[in-house]
N, CA and C atoms of all chains as a GROMACS GRO file, in nm:
protein
  627
    1MET      N    1   6.833   8.147   9.303
    1MET     CA    2   6.849   8.250   9.362
    1MET      C    3   6.886   8.225   9.461
    2ILE      N    4   6.821   8.195   9.551
    2ILE     CA    5   6.905   8.204   9.760
    2ILE      C    6   7.043   8.113   9.734
    3LEU      N    7   7.052   8.044   9.587
    3LEU     CA    8   7.130   7.898   9.665
    3LEU      C    9   7.282   8.051   9.505
    4ASP      N   10   7.212   8.088   9.444
    4ASP     CA   11   7.307   8.201   9.311
    4ASP      C   12   7.339   8.286   9.470
    5THR      N   13   7.311   8.336   9.507
    5THR     CA   14   7.291   8.493   9.642
    5THR      C   15   7.458   8.421   9.710
    6ILE      N   16   7.477   8.266   9.804
    6ILE     CA   17   7.579   8.235   9.854
    6ILE      C   18   7.651   8.235   9.820
    7LEU      N   19   7.683   8.155   9.661
    7LEU     CA   20   7.778   8.038   9.571
    7LEU      C   21   7.884   8.247   9.587
    8SER      N   22   7.803   8.332   9.518
    8SER     CA   23   7.870   8.465   9.490
    8SER      C   24   7.981   8.500   9.593
    9LEU      N   25   7.792   8.502   9.678
    9LEU     CA   26   7.935   8.569   9.851
    9LEU      C   27   8.048   8.457   9.889
   10ALA      N   28   8.014   8.318   9.865
   10ALA     CA   29   8.140   8.271   9.856
   10ALA      C   30   8.247   8.262   9.800
   11ILE      N   31   8.253   8.326   9.651
   11ILE     CA   32   8.348   8.368   9.582
   11ILE      C   33   8.378   8.477   9.632
   12VAL      N   34   8.299   8.611   9.605
   12VAL     CA   35   8.359   8.752   9.685
   12VAL      C   36   8.424   8.741   9.796
   13ILE      N   37   8.489   8.609   9.938
   13ILE     CA   38   8.528   8.658  10.028
   13ILE      C   39   8.596   8.586   9.981
   14GLY      N   40   8.600   8.490   9.949
   14GLY     CA   41   8.751   8.398   9.861
   14GLY      C   42   8.835   8.457   9.835
   15ALA      N   43   8.765   8.555   9.711
   15ALA     CA   44   8.911   8.641   9.670
   15ALA      C   45   8.974   8.711   9.763
   16VAL      N   46   8.906   8.802   9.799
   16VAL     CA   47   8.916   8.904   9.864
   16VAL      C   48   8.960   8.822  10.010
   17PHE      N   49   8.949   8.700  10.057
   17PHE     CA   50   9.046   8.660  10.166
   17PHE      C   51   9.200   8.682  10.077
   18VAL      N   52   9.242   8.596   9.954
   18VAL     CA   53   9.346   8.548   9.896
   18VAL      C   54   9.379   8.697   9.886
   19LEU      N   55   9.360   8.746   9.825
   19LEU     CA   56   9.403   8.944   9.782
   19LEU      C   57   9.483   8.982   9.964
   20ILE      N   58   9.401   8.960  10.081
   20ILE     CA   59   9.487   8.998  10.131
   20ILE      C   60   9.589   8.990  10.163
   21GLY      N   61   9.607   8.816  10.208
   21GLY     CA   62   9.723   8.772  10.222
   21GLY      C   63   9.827   8.773  10.154
   22SER      N   64   9.825   8.841   9.982
   22SER     CA   65   9.908   8.823   9.919
   22SER      C   66   9.981   8.970   9.911
   23ILE      N   67   9.823   9.013  10.009
   23ILE     CA   68   9.856   9.210   9.974
   23ILE      C   69   9.974   9.187  10.113
   24GLY      N   70   9.985   9.118  10.253
   24GLY     CA   71  10.005   9.104  10.367
   24GLY      C   72  10.164   9.028  10.324
   25LEU      N   73  10.183   8.950  10.160
   25LEU     CA   74  10.265   8.864  10.130
   25LEU      C   75  10.408   8.966  10.120
   26VAL      N   76  10.323   9.091  10.020
   26VAL     CA   77  10.439   9.169   9.974
   26VAL      C   78  10.490   9.334  10.111
   27ARG      N   79  10.387   9.366  10.190
   27ARG     CA   80  10.392   9.433  10.247
   27ARG      C   81  10.403   9.440  10.431
   28LEU      N   82  10.433   9.317  10.447
   28LEU     CA   83  10.485   9.302  10.608
   28LEU      C   84  10.650   9.279  10.597
   29GLY      N   85  10.708   9.390  10.717
   29GLY     CA   86  10.868   9.367  10.712
   29GLY      C   87  10.980   9.283  10.710
   30ASP      N   88  10.966   9.113  10.715
   30ASP     CA   89  11.013   9.066  10.741
   30ASP      C   90  10.928   8.900  10.724
   31VAL      N   91  11.102   8.757  10.693
   31VAL     CA   92  11.048   8.643  10.656
   31VAL      C   93  10.909   8.646  10.727
   32TYR      N   94  10.945   8.599  10.886
   32TYR     CA   95  10.890   8.559  11.001
   32TYR      C   96  10.698   8.601  10.970
   33SER      N   97  10.678   8.785  10.999
   33SER     CA   98  10.562   8.808  11.005
   33SER      C   99  10.505   8.761  10.851
   34ARG      N  100  10.562   8.782  10.747
   34ARG     CA  101  10.500   8.745  10.554
   34ARG      C  102  10.465   8.592  10.579
   35LEU      N  103  10.543   8.510  10.677
   35LEU     CA  104  10.460   8.369  10.636
   35LEU      C  105  10.307   8.387  10.711
   36HIS      N  106  10.268   8.450  10.791
   36HIS     CA  107  10.095   8.479  10.832
   36HIS      C  108  10.067   8.486  10.674
   37GLY      N  109  10.067   8.634  10.637
   37GLY     CA  110   9.957   8.601  10.555
   37GLY      C  111   9.944   8.465  10.448
   38PRO      N  112  10.053   8.436  10.306
   38PRO     CA  113   9.924   8.288  10.267
   38PRO      C  114   9.947   8.111  10.298
   39THR      N  115   9.969   8.193  10.445
   39THR     CA  116   9.945   8.063  10.637
   39THR      C  117   9.816   8.041  10.523
   40LYS      N  118   9.781   8.208  10.693
   40LYS     CA  119   9.664   8.143  10.726
   40LYS      C  120   9.519   8.214  10.632
   41SER      N  121   9.524   8.315  10.595
   41SER     CA  122   9.435   8.473  10.429
   41SER      C  123   9.414   8.352  10.344
   42THR      N  124   9.540   8.340  10.247
   42THR     CA  125   9.541   8.265  10.080
   42THR      C  126   9.477   8.136  10.157
   43THR      N  127   9.474   8.048  10.180
   43THR     CA  128   9.460   7.876  10.265
   43THR      C  129   9.258   7.903  10.314
   44LEU      N  130   9.290   8.046  10.386
   44LEU     CA  131   9.138   7.979  10.373
   44LEU      C  132   9.043   8.084  10.314
   45GLY      N  133   9.078   8.160  10.196
   45GLY     CA  134   9.030   8.225  10.116
   45GLY      C  135   9.044   8.110   9.999
   46MET      N  136   9.120   8.015   9.981
   46MET     CA  137   9.104   7.879   9.831
   46MET      C  138   8.931   7.808   9.960
   47GLY      N  139   8.881   7.770  10.044
   47GLY     CA  140   8.815   7.719  10.135
   47GLY      C  141   8.710   7.828  10.090
   48GLY      N  142   8.708   7.897  10.076
   48GLY     CA  143   8.591   7.958  10.048
   48GLY      C  144   8.559   7.903   9.898
   49HIS      N  145   8.707   7.916   9.770
   49HIS     CA  146   8.589   7.884   9.684
   49HIS      C  147   8.618   7.745   9.607
   50LEU      N  148   8.651   7.664   9.710
   50LEU     CA  149   8.565   7.506   9.720
   50LEU      C  150   8.466   7.521   9.813
   51LEU      N  151   8.423   7.546   9.814
   51LEU     CA  152   8.291   7.576   9.941
   51LEU      C  153   8.225   7.599   9.774
   52ALA      N  154   8.258   7.730   9.730
   52ALA     CA  155   8.090   7.761   9.565
   52ALA      C  156   8.183   7.671   9.498
   53SER      N  157   8.271   7.651   9.455
   53SER     CA  158   8.265   7.552   9.317
   53SER      C  159   8.168   7.390   9.389
   54VAL      N  160   8.177   7.327   9.561
   54VAL     CA  161   8.121   7.213   9.601
   54VAL      C  162   7.936   7.238   9.562
   55LEU      N  163   7.899   7.365   9.542
   55LEU     CA  164   7.757   7.463   9.610
   55LEU      C  165   7.737   7.419   9.424
   56HIS      N  166   7.844   7.544   9.357
   56HIS     CA  167   7.835   7.454   9.215
   56HIS      C  168   7.758   7.330   9.057
   57PHE      N  169   7.857   7.237   9.181
   57PHE     CA  170   7.820   7.157   9.074
   57PHE      C  171   7.750   7.056   9.151
   58SER      N  172   7.708   7.047   9.346
   58SER     CA  173   7.594   7.011   9.339
   58SER      C  174   7.486   7.058   9.292
   59ARG      N  175   7.409   7.158   9.215
   59ARG     CA  176   7.319   7.261   9.218
   59ARG      C  177   7.227   7.109   9.113
   60ALA      N  178   7.310   7.000   9.000
   60ALA     CA  179   7.285   7.012   8.984
   60ALA      C  180   7.101   6.789   8.956
   61GLY      N  181   7.208   6.794   9.121
   61GLY     CA  182   7.107   6.697   9.196
   61GLY      C  183   7.204   6.578   9.297
   62GLU      N  184   7.286   6.565   9.256
   62GLU     CA  185   7.397   6.495   9.329
   62GLU      C  186   7.494   6.569   9.402
   63LEU      N  187   7.527   6.529   9.527
   63LEU     CA  188   7.577   6.619   9.653
   63LEU      C  189   7.789   6.567   9.562
   64SER      N  190   7.818   6.661   9.533
   64SER     CA  191   7.992   6.625   9.463
   64SER      C  192   8.053   6.683   9.556
   65LEU      N  193   8.186   6.605   9.592
   65LEU     CA  194   8.252   6.633   9.713
   65LEU      C  195   8.360   6.650   9.701
   66HIS      N  196   8.428   6.567   9.560
   66HIS     CA  197   8.547   6.581   9.545
   66HIS      C  198   8.646   6.669   9.532
   67GLU      N  199   8.581   6.820   9.551
   67GLU     CA  200   8.634   6.971   9.611
   67GLU      C  201   8.645   6.949   9.711
   68LEU      N  202   8.569   6.833   9.803
   68LEU     CA  203   8.605   6.859  10.021
   68LEU      C  204   8.854   6.783  10.014
   69LEU      N  205   8.869   6.737   9.917
   69LEU     CA  206   8.961   6.681   9.909
   69LEU      C  207   9.051   6.765   9.913
   70VAL      N  208   9.032   6.864   9.761
   70VAL     CA  209   9.196   6.955   9.764
   70VAL      C  210   9.162   7.051   9.916
   71THR      N  211   9.002   7.093   9.986
   71THR     CA  212   9.054   7.150  10.044
   71THR      C  213   9.171   7.142  10.147
   72GLY      N  214   9.068   6.935  10.182
   72GLY     CA  215   9.144   6.896  10.280
   72GLY      C  216   9.215   6.951  10.267
   73PHE      N  217   9.346   6.892  10.218
   73PHE     CA  218   9.493   6.865  10.213
   73PHE      C  219   9.536   6.996  10.165
   74LEU      N  220   9.441   7.157  10.097
   74LEU     CA  221   9.586   7.217  10.163
   74LEU      C  222   9.500   7.258  10.258
   75PHE      N  223   9.486   7.232  10.326
   75PHE     CA  224   9.402   7.324  10.495
   75PHE      C  225   9.512   7.161  10.561
   76LEU      N  226   9.539   7.092  10.575
   76LEU     CA  227   9.625   6.954  10.587
   76LEU      C  228   9.791   7.056  10.575
   77THR      N  229   9.861   7.069  10.474
   77THR     CA  230   9.976   7.056  10.418
   77THR      C  231   9.948   7.270  10.435
   78ALA      N  232   9.999   7.277  10.464
   78ALA     CA  233   9.971   7.523  10.442
   78ALA      C  234  10.094   7.534  10.588
   79PRO      N  235  10.012   7.456  10.764
   79PRO     CA  236  10.064   7.398  10.824
   79PRO      C  237  10.202   7.372  10.846
   80VAL      N  238  10.226   7.250  10.757
   80VAL     CA  239  10.409   7.196  10.727
   80VAL      C  240  10.433   7.317  10.688
   81SER      N  241  10.426   7.354  10.545
   81SER     CA  242  10.478   7.417  10.484
   81SER      C  243  10.560   7.546  10.561
   82ALA      N  244  10.448   7.595  10.594
   82ALA     CA  245  10.475   7.726  10.734
   82ALA      C  246  10.654   7.644  10.802
   83HIS      N  247  10.550   7.520  10.805
   83HIS     CA  248  10.637   7.531  10.967
   83HIS      C  249  10.804   7.485  10.885
   84MET      N  250  10.841   7.401  10.801
   84MET     CA  251  10.933   7.375  10.730
   84MET      C  252  11.007   7.564  10.720
   85LEU      N  253  10.904   7.636  10.640
   85LEU     CA  254  11.020   7.704  10.540
   85LEU      C  255  10.954   7.791  10.665
   86ALA      N  256  11.006   7.805  10.773
   86ALA     CA  257  10.968   7.942  10.913
   86ALA      C  258  11.122   7.805  10.982
   87LYS      N  259  11.230   7.673  10.988
   87LYS     CA  260  11.282   7.659  10.928
   87LYS      C  261  11.385   7.658  10.868
   88ALA      N  262  11.367   7.704  10.802
   88ALA     CA  263  11.474   7.718  10.700
   88ALA      C  264  11.534   7.838  10.733
   89ALA      N  265  11.424   7.979  10.698
   89ALA     CA  266  11.489   8.141  10.729
   89ALA      C  267  11.585   8.073  10.871
   90LEU      N  268  11.531   8.006  10.997
   90LEU     CA  269  11.552   8.025  11.114
   90LEU      C  270  11.709   8.010  11.119
   91HIS      N  271  11.712   7.810  11.065
   91HIS     CA  272  11.845   7.760  11.009
   91HIS      C  273  11.977   7.924  10.887
   92LEU      N  274  11.898   7.971  10.819
   92LEU     CA  275  11.947   8.104  10.738
   92LEU      C  276  12.007   8.252  10.812
   93ARG      N  277  11.926   8.140  11.007
   93ARG     CA  278  11.959   8.259  10.993
   93ARG      C  279  11.930   8.464  10.943
   94VAL      N  280  11.754   8.442  10.881
   94VAL     CA  281  11.798   8.573  10.821
   94VAL      C  282  11.761   8.636  10.921
   95ARG      N  283  11.764   8.814  10.917
   95ARG     CA  284  11.796   8.908  10.956
   95ARG      C  285  11.583   8.893  11.024
   96SER      N  286  11.547   8.906  11.145
   96SER     CA  287  11.400   9.004  11.145
   96SER      C  288  11.369   9.121  11.222
   97VAL      N  289  11.312   9.188  11.182
   97VAL     CA  290  11.246   9.364  11.241
   97VAL      C  291  11.320   9.423  11.341
   98THR      N  292  11.265   9.222  11.458
   98THR     CA  293  11.319   9.311  11.575
   98THR      C  294  11.418   9.183  11.632
   99ALA      N  295  11.534   9.261  11.800
   99ALA     CA  296  11.585   9.188  11.786
   99ALA      C  297  11.578   9.078  11.904
  100ALA      N  298  11.567   8.939  11.921
  100ALA     CA  299  11.628   8.860  11.988
  100ALA      C  300  11.628   8.889  12.150
  101PRO      N  301  11.565   8.826  12.304
  101PRO     CA  302  11.603   8.931  12.398
  101PRO      C  303  11.698   8.843  12.415
  102SER      N  304  11.835   8.984  12.492
  102SER     CA  305  11.884   8.867  12.583
  102SER      C  306  11.844   8.803  12.650
  103PRO      N  307  12.000   8.659  12.654
  103PRO     CA  308  11.904   8.601  12.758
  103PRO      C  309  11.983   8.713  12.931
  104ASP      N  310  12.023   8.709  12.920
  104ASP     CA  311  12.004   8.842  13.086
  104ASP      C  312  11.894   8.878  13.144
  105ASP      N  313  11.819   8.912  13.025
  105ASP     CA  314  11.703   9.015  13.075
  105ASP      C  315  11.608   8.943  13.045
  106ALA      N  316  11.538   8.876  13.185
  106ALA     CA  317  11.486   8.804  13.262
  106ALA      C  318  11.321   8.956  13.212
  107GLU      N  319  11.268   9.034  13.278
  107GLU     CA  320  11.230   9.095  13.194
  107GLU      C  321  11.197   9.122  13.124
  108SER      N  322  11.240   9.125  12.962
  108SER     CA  323  11.229   9.161  12.873
  108SER      C  324  11.124   8.986  12.795
  109PHE      N  325  11.100   8.891  12.891
  109PHE     CA  326  11.106   8.782  12.844
  109PHE      C  327  10.920   8.744  12.862
  110PRO      N  328  10.849   8.753  12.748
  110PRO     CA  329  10.712   8.727  12.814
  110PRO      C  330  10.678   8.590  12.874
  111GLU      N  331  10.543   8.634  12.994
  111GLU     CA  332  10.519   8.553  13.090
  111GLU      C  333  10.492   8.470  13.036
  112THR      N  334  10.427   8.340  13.090
  112THR     CA  335  10.485   8.189  13.014
  112THR      C  336  10.361   8.100  13.125
  113ALA      N  337  10.317   7.971  13.053
  113ALA     CA  338  10.224   7.961  13.080
  113ALA      C  339  10.308   7.865  13.324
  114ALA      N  340  10.402   7.807  13.233
  114ALA     CA  341  10.500   7.768  13.374
  114ALA      C  342  10.514   7.848  13.504
  115ASP      N  343  10.535   8.050  13.430
  115ASP     CA  344  10.555   8.109  13.524
  115ASP      C  345  10.463   8.105  13.603
  116ALA      N  346  10.312   8.127  13.542
  116ALA     CA  347  10.157   8.147  13.548
  116ALA      C  348  10.100   8.094  13.680
  117GLN      N  349  10.179   7.926  13.643
  117GLN     CA  350  10.137   7.809  13.718
  117GLN      C  351  10.209   7.839  13.830
  118ARG      N  352  10.267   7.840  13.827
  118ARG     CA  353  10.449   7.874  13.977
  118ARG      C  354  10.405   7.995  14.058
  119ASP      N  355  10.364   8.142  14.012
  119ASP     CA  356  10.294   8.174  14.119
  119ASP      C  357  10.178   8.220  14.176
  120ALA      N  358  10.151   8.058  14.172
  120ALA     CA  359   9.952   8.083  14.167
  120ALA      C  360  10.000   8.053  14.262
  121MET      N  361   7.454   8.712   8.858
  121MET     CA  362   7.520   8.794   8.984
  121MET      C  363   7.685   8.720   8.955
  122ILE      N  364   7.681   8.543   8.941
  122ILE     CA  365   7.727   8.438   8.992
  122ILE      C  366   7.901   8.505   8.853
  123THR      N  367   7.857   8.573   8.721
  123THR     CA  368   7.928   8.611   8.681
  123THR      C  369   7.977   8.808   8.674
  124ALA      N  370   7.958   8.804   8.753
  124ALA     CA  371   7.978   8.968   8.832
  124ALA      C  372   8.066   8.889   8.952
  125ALA      N  373   8.055   8.805   9.010
  125ALA     CA  374   8.085   8.768   9.134
  125ALA      C  375   8.278   8.663   9.037
  126LEU      N  376   8.247   8.668   8.914
  126LEU     CA  377   8.336   8.533   8.842
  126LEU      C  378   8.478   8.623   8.844
  127TYR      N  379   8.381   8.812   8.783
  127TYR     CA  380   8.493   8.800   8.749
  127TYR      C  381   8.549   8.933   8.875
  128PHE      N  382   8.565   8.930   8.939
  128PHE     CA  383   8.568   9.025   9.056
  128PHE      C  384   8.671   8.885   9.109
  129GLY      N  385   8.607   8.708   9.152
  129GLY     CA  386   8.723   8.633   9.158
  129GLY      C  387   8.851   8.681   9.095
  130TYR      N  388   8.810   8.682   8.916
  130TYR     CA  389   8.975   8.659   8.899
  130TYR      C  390   9.041   8.830   8.852
  131GLY      N  391   8.994   8.941   8.867
  131GLY     CA  392   9.013   9.015   8.859
  131GLY      C  393   9.169   8.989   9.019
  132ALA      N  394   9.039   8.968   9.171
  132ALA     CA  395   9.178   8.918   9.300
  132ALA      C  396   9.264   8.873   9.235
  133ILE      N  397   9.170   8.770   9.283
  133ILE     CA  398   9.373   8.688   9.174
  133ILE      C  399   9.458   8.739   9.138
  134SER      N  400   9.430   8.751   8.997
  134SER     CA  401   9.516   8.764   8.932
  134SER      C  402   9.626   8.933   9.008
  135LEU      N  403   9.498   8.943   9.029
  135LEU     CA  404   9.601   9.148   9.137
  135LEU      C  405   9.675   9.022   9.237
  136SER      N  406   9.669   8.928   9.276
  136SER     CA  407   9.780   8.887   9.371
  136SER      C  408   9.842   8.715   9.338
  137LEU      N  409   9.816   8.675   9.219
  137LEU     CA  410   9.918   8.703   9.119
  137LEU      C  411  10.061   8.739   9.110
  138LEU      N  412  10.031   8.922   9.043
  138LEU     CA  413  10.089   9.012   9.054
  138LEU      C  414  10.218   9.036   9.226
  139LEU      N  415  10.098   9.075   9.276
  139LEU     CA  416  10.271   9.079   9.385
  139LEU      C  417  10.278   8.972   9.405
  140CYS      N  418  10.248   8.771   9.403
  140CYS     CA  419  10.396   8.709   9.499
  140CYS      C  420  10.443   8.748   9.391
  141LEU      N  421  10.420   8.767   9.173
  141LEU     CA  422  10.562   8.754   9.125
  141LEU      C  423  10.616   8.846   9.222
  142TYR      N  424  10.625   8.985   9.232
  142TYR     CA  425  10.673   9.058   9.249
  142TYR      C  426  10.748   9.082   9.382
  143ARG      N  427  10.774   8.972   9.505
  143ARG     CA  428  10.817   8.845   9.614
  143ARG      C  429  10.870   8.839   9.563
  144VAL      N  430  10.823   8.734   9.442
  144VAL     CA  431  10.945   8.653   9.396
  144VAL      C  432  11.031   8.663   9.349
  145VAL      N  433  11.080   8.832   9.189
  145VAL     CA  434  11.201   8.878   9.182
  145VAL      C  435  11.285   8.942   9.310
  146VAL      N  436  11.183   9.082   9.415
  146VAL     CA  437  11.254   9.159   9.472
  146VAL      C  438  11.359   9.042   9.562
  147GLY      N  439  11.296   8.921   9.649
  147GLY     CA  440  11.342   8.858   9.724
  147GLY      C  441  11.324   8.902   9.934
  148PRO      N  442  11.437   8.959   9.931
  148PRO     CA  443  11.546   8.947   9.910
  148PRO      C  444  11.624   8.774   9.985
  149ASP      N  445  11.525   8.683  10.008
  149ASP     CA  446  11.609   8.591  10.104
  149ASP      C  447  11.537   8.486  10.031
  150LEU      N  448  11.685   8.314  10.026
  150LEU     CA  449  11.558   8.284   9.979
  150LEU      C  450  11.454   8.161  10.011
  151PRO      N  451  11.382   8.209  10.140
  151PRO     CA  452  11.318   8.153  10.224
  151PRO      C  453  11.166   8.275  10.151
  152ASP      N  454  11.198   8.378  10.130
  152ASP     CA  455  11.079   8.461  10.044
  152ASP      C  456  11.010   8.376   9.982
  153ARG      N  457  11.147   8.340   9.850
  153ARG     CA  458  11.177   8.332   9.729
  153ARG      C  459  11.064   8.194   9.784
  154ILE      N  460  11.067   8.092   9.892
  154ILE     CA  461  11.006   8.002   9.833
  154ILE      C  462  10.865   8.007   9.877
  155MET      N  463  10.820   8.116   9.936
  155MET     CA  464  10.715   8.147  10.064
  155MET      C  465  10.582   8.201   9.947
  156ALA      N  466  10.661   8.288   9.855
  156ALA     CA  467  10.607   8.292   9.707
  156ALA      C  468  10.569   8.267   9.628
  157LEU      N  469  10.624   8.170   9.565
  157LEU     CA  470  10.568   8.077   9.470
  157LEU      C  471  10.527   7.942   9.540
  158ASP      N  472  10.549   7.864   9.691
  158ASP     CA  473  10.367   7.883   9.785
  158ASP      C  474  10.285   7.962   9.713
  159THR      N  475  10.263   8.017   9.773
  159THR     CA  476  10.188   8.140   9.749
  159THR      C  477  10.088   8.178   9.614
  160LEU      N  478  10.187   8.121   9.465
  160LEU     CA  479  10.153   8.149   9.381
  160LEU      C  480  10.137   8.000   9.334
  161TYR      N  481  10.090   7.859   9.364
  161TYR     CA  482  10.055   7.791   9.308
  161TYR      C  483   9.859   7.779   9.390
  162ILE      N  484   9.919   7.809   9.499
  162ILE     CA  485   9.782   7.828   9.599
  162ILE      C  486   9.684   7.880   9.478
  163ASN      N  487   9.758   8.037   9.463
  163ASN     CA  488   9.639   8.111   9.424
  163ASN      C  489   9.590   8.057   9.223
  164GLY      N  490   9.682   7.942   9.228
  164GLY     CA  491   9.732   7.933   9.049
  164GLY      C  492   9.589   7.777   9.087
  165ILE      N  493   9.594   7.696   9.237
  165ILE     CA  494   9.473   7.668   9.238
  165ILE      C  495   9.338   7.737   9.222
  166GLY      N  496   9.329   7.904   9.289
  166GLY     CA  497   9.252   7.922   9.302
  166GLY      C  498   9.152   8.008   9.153
  167LEU      N  499   9.272   8.030   9.075
  167LEU     CA  500   9.267   8.070   9.006
  167LEU      C  501   9.106   7.942   8.824
  168LEU      N  502   9.198   7.808   8.889
  168LEU     CA  503   9.165   7.732   8.816
  168LEU      C  504   8.997   7.666   8.898
  169VAL      N  505   9.003   7.686   8.976
  169VAL     CA  506   8.864   7.661   9.067
  169VAL      C  507   8.730   7.740   8.948
  170LEU      N  508   8.820   7.849   8.973
  170LEU     CA  509   8.652   7.940   8.916
  170LEU      C  510   8.652   7.945   8.793
  171VAL      N  511   8.790   7.904   8.722
  171VAL     CA  512   8.714   7.861   8.552
  171VAL      C  513   8.712   7.713   8.516
  172GLY      N  514   8.699   7.636   8.658
  172GLY     CA  515   8.616   7.558   8.638
  172GLY      C  516   8.521   7.506   8.678
  173ILE      N  517   8.416   7.584   8.726
  173ILE     CA  518   8.285   7.679   8.736
  173ILE      C  519   8.273   7.754   8.687
  174SER      N  520   8.252   7.889   8.593
  174SER     CA  521   8.279   7.947   8.474
  174SER      C  522   8.250   7.887   8.381
  175LEU      N  523   8.354   7.788   8.327
  175LEU     CA  524   8.292   7.690   8.229
  175LEU      C  525   8.226   7.574   8.268
  176ASN      N  526   8.186   7.519   8.370
  176ASN     CA  527   8.038   7.413   8.382
  176ASN      C  528   8.162   7.258   8.374
  177ASP      N  529   8.333   7.293   8.366
  177ASP     CA  530   8.328   7.068   8.354
  177ASP      C  531   8.433   7.064   8.507
  178SER      N  532   8.453   7.018   8.514
  178SER     CA  533   8.491   6.979   8.660
  178SER      C  534   8.547   6.874   8.649
  179VAL      N  535   8.614   6.915   8.454
  179VAL     CA  536   8.810   6.823   8.533
  179VAL      C  537   8.924   6.914   8.601
  180TYR      N  538   8.844   7.029   8.557
  180TYR     CA  539   8.943   7.100   8.657
  180TYR      C  540   9.019   7.048   8.766
  181PHE      N  541   8.919   7.009   8.798
  181PHE     CA  542   8.969   6.927   9.038
  181PHE      C  543   9.026   6.844   8.940
  182GLU      N  544   9.099   6.740   8.859
  182GLU     CA  545   9.217   6.662   8.869
  182GLU      C  546   9.302   6.803   8.885
  183ALA      N  547   9.275   6.852   8.747
  183ALA     CA  548   9.436   6.947   8.764
  183ALA      C  549   9.438   6.997   8.913
  184ALA      N  550   9.379   7.058   8.948
  184ALA     CA  551   9.400   7.158   9.054
  184ALA      C  552   9.408   7.089   9.172
  185LEU      N  553   9.374   6.950   9.222
  185LEU     CA  554   9.489   6.813   9.296
  185LEU      C  555   9.577   6.792   9.276
  186LEU      N  556   9.619   6.808   9.158
  186LEU     CA  557   9.758   6.741   9.110
  186LEU      C  558   9.829   6.855   9.128
  187ILE      N  559   9.773   7.031   9.076
  187ILE     CA  560   9.901   7.155   9.103
  187ILE      C  561   9.875   7.067   9.248
  188ALA      N  562   9.840   7.090   9.354
  188ALA     CA  563   9.855   7.097   9.507
  188ALA      C  564   9.932   7.055   9.567
  189MET      N  565   9.959   6.894   9.580
  189MET     CA  566  10.079   6.738   9.569
  189MET      C  567  10.160   6.757   9.582
  190MET      N  568  10.181   6.789   9.353
  190MET     CA  569  10.337   6.845   9.402
  190MET      C  570  10.392   6.940   9.414
  191GLY      N  571  10.286   7.134   9.480
  191GLY     CA  572  10.360   7.202   9.561
  191GLY      C  573  10.405   7.197   9.628
  192PHE      N  574  10.291   7.100   9.722
  192PHE     CA  575  10.365   7.071   9.811
  192PHE      C  576  10.479   7.007   9.832
  193VAL      N  577  10.512   6.881   9.809
  193VAL     CA  578  10.666   6.800   9.766
  193VAL      C  579  10.756   6.899   9.709
  194GLY      N  580  10.721   7.031   9.535
  194GLY     CA  581  10.851   7.108   9.595
  194GLY      C  582  10.847   7.246   9.713
  195THR      N  583  10.794   7.276   9.786
  195THR     CA  584  10.781   7.333   9.842
  195THR      C  585  10.930   7.296   9.950
  196VAL      N  586  10.850   7.171   9.981
  196VAL     CA  587  10.937   7.043  10.137
  196VAL      C  588  11.039   7.029  10.067
  197ALA      N  589  10.998   6.981   9.988
  197ALA     CA  590  11.214   6.958   9.955
  197ALA      C  591  11.292   7.085   9.888
  198TRP      N  592  11.281   7.205   9.886
  198TRP     CA  593  11.366   7.306   9.831
  198TRP      C  594  11.347   7.319  10.059
  199CYS      N  595  11.290   7.306  10.065
  199CYS     CA  596  11.337   7.365  10.317
  199CYS      C  597  11.422   7.227  10.342
  200LYS      N  598  11.358   7.134  10.286
  200LYS     CA  599  11.507   7.040  10.349
  200LYS      C  600  11.639   7.050  10.221
  201HIS      N  601  11.629   7.065  10.126
  201HIS     CA  602  11.746   7.110  10.129
  201HIS      C  603  11.813   7.202  10.155
  202ILE      N  604  11.795   7.358  10.125
  202ILE     CA  605  11.820   7.488  10.297
  202ILE      C  606  11.861   7.378  10.438
  203ILE      N  607  11.793   7.281  10.514
  203ILE     CA  608  11.761   7.201  10.621
  203ILE      C  609  11.953   7.132  10.607
  204ARG      N  610  11.847   7.032  10.558
  204ARG     CA  611  11.982   6.965  10.638
  204ARG      C  612  12.097   6.918  10.463
  205GLY      N  613  12.111   7.033  10.341
  205GLY     CA  614  12.208   7.001  10.216
  205GLY      C  615  12.184   6.938  10.116
  206THR      N  616  12.032   6.770  10.173
  206THR     CA  617  12.032   6.700  10.080
  206THR      C  618  11.879   6.688  10.106
  207ILE      N  619  11.814   6.676  10.014
  207ILE     CA  620  11.648   6.649  10.012
  207ILE      C  621  11.588   6.536  10.092
  208ILE      N  622  11.689   6.337   9.986
  208ILE     CA  623  11.660   6.231  10.118
  208ILE      C  624  11.718   6.177  10.153
  209ASP      N  625  11.746   6.189  10.277
  209ASP     CA  626  11.876   6.138  10.375
  209ASP      C  627  11.810   5.979  10.415
   0.00000   0.00000   0.00000
């Protein structure tokens, strides 16, 4: 009964995260912000689903861990493919919703860790 | 309770597949379409996992693992083709 509850919760939470990732893919403004939805939210949702299936197939008695292979693979490959996609978009000079700051306007750059160290 | 959760999962993932399909069709740029295809195959893995749970059959994991590997290789190949013009150099 408790196991059923945990399993159902893992499925529902995973599905909600997957849905949020895809809504982000449709709703956000440009390629660079659209990268955030699929790479973070969808991957986390998939982790929920695979956790649910580990629980379900371990119920017979012996621990079933080969679902963790898929989870580990997805968690390793999502950042790599996001990095490649961002590089491809930069290479094609895809339009961004915010303009890049001009190099003369030093005020518009955010403070970096190196700046903070120099000021201290 | 698991049946209800599985139906909810089927609905949510099917809706996400439709949203990804919208992004594949509308674009507007090539990286958008590649990203939408990437999300499409990840959602496909999720749907396969849910089918595996509801049919109580662990053979669907082999399919999920294969889709994960092939999809990743496909995404990287597309990006390399955009960046370098060749895939293997």
